N, C-alpha and C positions, 0 to 999 in steps of 0.2 A: 329688040327681038332676037337678033343674032346671038347676043351674049347669053340670053336666057336659054336658047337652044343648045349652045355649047355647054353651058352648065348642066343642062339636063342630060346631054350625051355623056359627059364626064361622070355624072352621078350614076347613070345606068351601068357604065363600064366598071365603076368601083364596086357596085353591088354584085355584078356578075363575077368579078375577080374574087371578091370576098366569099361568095357562094362556092366557087371552085376550090378555094383554099380550105374551107370548112369540109367539103366533100372528101378531098384528098386526105385531110387530117383524120376524119372519121374512118376512112378506109384503112389507114395505117393502124389505128387503134384496134379495129376489128381483126386485122391480120395478126397483131401481137397476141390477142386473146386466144385465137385459134391455134397458134403454133405451140406444140408440146415442148415441155422442158426436157432436160437431160434425164435419162433413165436412172432410177434410184432403187436399191434393194432395201427391203424392210425386215423380212424374216423368212424362214422356211420351216416346214413341219411335215411329218414328225422328225424329231432329232435323231432317233434310233430306229433302224429299219432292218428288214430282212429282204433278200432278193425276192422280187415280185411285188413288193409294196410300192404304193404311189407316193411321191413326194411333191408337195406344192411349194413353189417359190413365190413370195408376195413382194410387190413393189409398186412403182409408179412409172408411167411414161415408157413402158416397154414397146419396142417395135413389134407390131402384130404380125409381121411377115416371118414365116419359118426360115426363109433363106437368109434373114438378117439376124437370127437368134441362135445361140449355141450354149449348151450346158456341158461343162467338163467337171467330172468328179476325180480329184487327184490329177491324173494325166489322161484319163479315159473319157472320150466324148460319149455322151449319152443321148439316145433318141428322145425327142420331145413328143409327148402324146397330145397336149393341148396348150393353147397359147392365146392370151389377149393382152391388153395394155397394162393389166395389173397382176396377172398370174401366169406362171409357167408350170406345167406339170410334166412329170416323167416317171417311168417305172424303173425301179432299181434292177439292173441286169444281174444275171447269175454270177458273173465274174467280178462284181464290184467289191471294193474294199474301202475302209474308212479313209476319208480325205476331205480336203477343202473343196467347196463348190465354187467354180468360176463361171460367171454368167456374162455372156456377150450379147448385147442388144444394140443393133446398128453398128456404130464405130466405137462403142464404149464397152470395155471389159471391166467387170466388178467382181470382187471376192468377198465372201463371208469370212468373218474372223473365227467362227466356230465350225468345227468339223461335223460332217454328217457321219454318224457312227453306223457302220454296216455290221450287223450281228450275224451269228452263225447258229445253225440248228445242230444240236448235239443229241445223239441217240445212244442208249445203252441196250444191248440185247445179245442174242446169240443166233447162230445159224449153223446148219449141218451141211458140210461140204464133203462129198465123197464118203459119207457115213461117219464123218468125224465132226464133233461139236466144236465150234469156234466161239469162245466168249470174247466179245469185242465192243468197242464203241466207235461211233461215226461222228465226224465233224463235216457237216454238209455231205459231200459225196465221197469223202476219204474215210477208209476204215482202218482201225488199229486193233490188233490182238491184245487182249488183257492177260491171258494166261497161256502157258505153254500148250500148244495144240495137242489135244488128246488127253490132257490131265483133267480130271473131273472137278472143276471149280465153277462157281456161279457168282454173278453179281446182279443185284436188283435195284440198287439206288445210286444216284449220281448227283453231283453238284459241280459247278464250274465257277472258279474264282481266280481273278487275275490272269486269265488265259490258261490256267492249269485245270486239268480234268481229274476230279476225285470220284472214285466209285467204291462201293462196298458190297460185300457178299460173304462167300465162304471159300476157304481153301482146303487143302488136305495135308495132314501130317500123319504118316502111317495110314491107318484106316479110319482115323477120326477127322471130322470136319472142324475147321478152325474159323473163328471170326476173322475177317481179313478185309483190308482196304488197299486200293491202288491209287497212286498219284502219277498221272501221265503214263499209266501202264506198268509202273514199278510196284510190286506187291509188298505189303507189310502185314505180318500176322499179328493179331491182337491177343490170341490165346496160344498156348503151347501144345495143344493136342491131347492133353490129359483127359479132357472131357469134350464132348461135342459142343460146338458153338456156331453161331451165325450172326452176321451183321445185316440189318434190314433197312436202316436209314442213315443218311449222312448229311451234315450241314457244315459249311466252312464259313467262319466269321473272322476276318483278319488273318492272323497267323494260327488260329485255333481250329482244330478239326474235331467235331462232335459226331459220334457214331452210336446209333441205337441198335440193340440186338438182344441176344440171350446167350447163356452158357448153362449147360446141364451140370448140376452139382453132384456130389458123391452119392447122394441118395436117389439119383435119377430124376430129380425135379428140374423143370425149366425155370430159370431165374433171369428176368429181364435185367439187362445191364446197359449202362451208358458210359462210354469211354470219351475222355477228352485228351487229345494228343497221346493216345495209347494207354492211358491210365484209367481204371474204373473209378468214376466219381459218384456213382449212384447205382444201387441194385434194388430190384423189386422184391416182392414176397416170393418165398420158395414153397409155401404151403397154401394151396396145392401147387400153383405154378403161375408165372407171369412171363410175358414176352413184350418187348418194346419194338414197334414197327416204324416209328418216325420220330424225328427230333427237330425242334425249331427254337430259335433264339429271338426274344423280343424284349427290348428295353432292359437288357441285362439279365432277364430271367430265362431259365432253361425249361422248355416243355418237352416231355416225351409222351408218346401215345402208344396204346396197344390194348392188352387185356390184363386183368388182375384177378386174383382169387379163382383162377381157372376159367371163369365164365364172363366176368364183368368187363364191358367196354369202359376204358379208363384213360384219362390223361393225368399226368403229374406235372405240377408246377413247382420247380425247385425242390423236388423230392416229396411233395405233398400230393397224395392221390385224390382225384375227383372222379367218382364212379358215375358213369352215364347211364348204366342199366343196373337192374337189381339182381342179376345173376340167375333168374329163373330159366333162361335159355342162353345158349352160347352166343356171345357178341364180342366185337372188338373194333378198335379204331385203326384204320390203315394209313390215314393221312390227316395232317393237322396244319392249320394256318392261324396266325394271331394278328389282330389289328387293334386299334383303339376301341373298337366296338366289342371286342372279346375274343373268345375261342371258337373257331369254326373247325368241325371235324367230320369225317366220313368213314364209313365202314359197313358193318352189317349187324343185325340182330335176328337170330333165327334164319329165316329164308328171305328177309327183306333188306334191301339196300337202305342205309340210314344216313341222315344228315343231322348233325347236332350244332346248334348255336348256343354257346355256353353250356348249360345243362339241359336244354330243351331239345328233345329228339323228334324227328319227323321221318316216317317211312316214305321213301321216294316212289313216285308214281311209275306204273308200268307203261312202256310205249305201246305194247301190243294189247294191253288190257287183260292178258291171260297168263302172265308170268307165274311160274311155279316158284322161281327163286331168282333173286337179283343180288348184285354186289356193287358197291361203290368203292373205287380204288384210289381216286385222286381228286383234289379240290384246288381251284384257283380263284382268287378274288380280283376283280378288275372293275374300277369305276362304279362301285355299288352293285355289281352283278356277281352272282355266285355260279361258277361253272364246275360241274362234277362229271367225271368220267367213270364208266364201269360197264356192266353187262347184265343181261337177263336171259333166262331160258324158260321156255314153255314146256319142254319135253325132258329136260335134264341132260340131254345129249348135245344139242346144238345151242350155243350161246349167241347172242346178238350184241354187238358193240353199241353202247349208248352214250349220249351226252345230254346231261340235264343242265338247262340254263334257268336259274331261279325256280327250280322245281319242275319245269316242263321238259319231258323227255323227248329226244329225237333219236331214232335208230339210224346208225351210220351205214348199215348194210341191209340188203334185202333179206326177207325171211328165208331161212334155210341155209344161210351162209354162216358158218361158224366163225365168230369174231369176238374181239373184246378190246376194251380200252384200259390201259394201266397208268397213263400219265396225261395230264392236261396242262397247257400253257397258253396264255393269252397275251398278245402284244398288238398295239395299234388297232384294236378291234378285231383282229384276226385270231381265230381259235384253232390251236393245234392239238391234236389228240394222237397219242402213240399207243400201239398195241399190236394186234395181229389180225389177219383176215385170211380165211382159207380160200385157196384158188388152185386149180389143177390138182386137187387131191391132197394138198398139204398146206399147213399154215405158213404165211409169209409175214415177215416183219413189215409193218405198214404204219404210215401216219396219214392223218386226214387234216387238210387245211380248209377250214370252213366247209367241211363235209365232203371234200373231194379227196380221194385216196391216192397215195403214191407209195410205191414199194421202196424199201430200204435194203432189205436182204436181197441177195442175188437171185436172178430168175432160176426157177427149178429147184431151189434149195429150201428146206424147212427152216423157218426162223420166227422169231418174235422179238418185240421191243418191250423193255421193262420201264424205261424212263426216257423223258424228253425234256431238254432244257434249251432255252434261248439265251445266249450270252455272247460277248465279244470273243 
C-alpha cells in the first residue's frame, strides 16, 4: 500500500511539473508574438512637393509615441502631424528644400535613399510701384526684375528648365516693339526693330528654346513666327494674317497654336495647319497641350470660351448662367482630368475668374470683383491658378491654391500675373 501511495504522489508531482512547464512555455510563445520587430521604412509619397503639401511615410513597427519619433529633411527637423505604427505624416514647411528624409523611431534612425524634391512656385507678371511699371518674375517669395525699370517692355510666357527661368514677350528698339526673350533676367532680341514683333509663348526642351509669336511684314500684315534658338523655322500665312500664341513639343513634333487666315482658330503640327473653326467669326487658340490621346486646346470663338479635343470643339459653360462673354486662357491635364482657367463677364466691365474642371465651372471670386485667370498648374491634386483680383480699388497679382487666394504683388500696388509654373 505504501509503495502504491508513493508512486501516486510521484505521478501527481510529475503531472503538475509538466503542466507548469507547458504553461510557462506557452506564455513565452505568446510574449514573442506580441513583441513588435524593429521599425522598417518602405516608401514615402508624393516624391515631389510644394510647401504646404502633406507627405506620408510608410513602414512597419513605428513607435506610435510622438516623443519617440522624429522626421528630419536634410538637416531640418519637421513637425509630425499624425502617427501610427505604419504611417508618419507631416506638412512640408515654407523654408524646406530638397533633401534626404531621416526617420527616427524609438532608438532606430533610418534614411531613404531617394530625396524628397521640394519644388518652387514661379510667377511671371508686372506691378506698378510709385507709378512705375516693373516687369518681373517671382520664385516663391523672392522677386526679380526682368527689364530696366521704366522701359516699356512686357513678358507674358514662362518656362523653367534645369533651374533656369525663361520668359518671352516684347522689347523696344527705337519706337518699334521687338520679339524678345529672357534667360534668368538677361534679355535677347529675336527681331531687329525694323518691324513690330512680339513673342507670346515659350517652351524649353533640353538645350533648345522654342518661341511662338509674330512679326509684322513690310505690307503691315501680322505673320505668325516660330523661333528655335533665335532662328525662324516656320512662318504662318501673311494674307490676311496669322499669330502664334503657344508652342508645345511632343514626341519630336512641334505644335504651335493661334489663329490663321485672320479669323480661324488653328494649330499647326510640324508646319501643317489644322483649322478648328470655319472662320465665320473671330476665334483663336491661346494654349495647347498634347498627349497620347491627341491635341487639347483652349481659346475662344466669338463671345464663348472654347475647349477643343483634337478637332471637336465645345463651348464652356457659364458659372453664373448669364455670361455675355467668356475666355479660356490656360489648360492643364492631370490624371485624366482637364483643368481650364479663364474668366467671364455678364456686364462687359467686370470679369470673374473661373476654373473649369472637366467642363464644370467654378467662380474663384465673388460677383462684382473684377478678376481673371491666365495660367493653371496642377500637382499632387492641388490646383494653382494665377491671374489678378481687384482689391482696394486696383488689380493685384494673385494666385489661388484650391480656391484660396494669395497675393503675389506688393500691397497697395497695381499688378497682375501672366504665367505660373511649378518646378525645382
